[in-house]
N, C-alpha and C positions, 0 to 999 in steps of 0.2 A: 506495497501501500503505500501512497506516492506522501511526501509531508504533507502537500496540497490536502492531499483529498483529507488526510486525520484531522488538517487540524479545520478543516471546514467540521466533522465527527465531532470534531471536539467545543466545532465552538455554538453549532447548534443546540447539542445536549449543556450547554450554560446555561442561555440564552433559556430553553425548557423550564431546564432548574431552579432559574430566578423571577420562573412566573408561576410555578410549579408551588414554591417558600412559602411568600406569604401568603398563600390558599391553606395551604394543611396547617399553618397556624393557626389559623381566622379558624379553620373548624375543630382545634385541640382545644382551640378555647373557652367555646361553648359549652352556656352552663345556661338552667334555665333557671330562676330565682324563688326562693321562696314563698307559700304563700301567704305566710304570717312571722314580716321579719321581726325578732328579738332588735331591740339596737346595734349586741352586739353581734349578728350575724349580717347586719345593715353595715356597720366596722370592715368585719371580714369581707366580703362582697364590695365595698368601697378598694379595701387593698389589694381584691383581685384582680379588679379594675385594672388599679395602677400598672401592676404587680405585669399584666395584660402588654400594658400598651406600652412599656417601656421596651418587652422581648417581644412586640414588635416592629415596635421602631429600631431597635440592630435585625431585625433582620429583615426588614426592609431596604435598611446599608447593605448589611450582606448581597440582601437578591439586585441591585442595583449596580455594588461590585463586581458580582459573577453575571451580571447582562453586560459590559464594559468589556471586560479579558473576550467573553461569548464574542460579541460584536469584532470586539478588537483577532482577534483569531480566524472569524472568517472573514473580514477583508482581506489581511495576507493572504489565506488561503487565495481568496479571488484572485487579487494578483498578481504569486505569480503557481497561477493554475500551470501546469502545463499545455504546449499549444498542441493538444497530439490530434485534434483533426486538421489543425494545418497543414499539420506535417504529412498523413495520409495522404491526402490530395495532392501534391504537388509531385 
């Protein structure tokens, strides 16, 4: 497998991972609220919500970095791909 093809695959996988990472974080953070919460339960829910927001922010930054790396790998591979179709026609 050529380097350009490998970088194309890696770039696409990194971009897909950057899209799925925040989605999986949201799904893992979903909970139903209590029907009749006590003040302690409300404080716990607020603390959990704040922790989830902080965790999601970190995941969003990681996803952005993965998307940038994937796009850079894809662009590099696209610029350095072999011109095999042109060589076969000559």
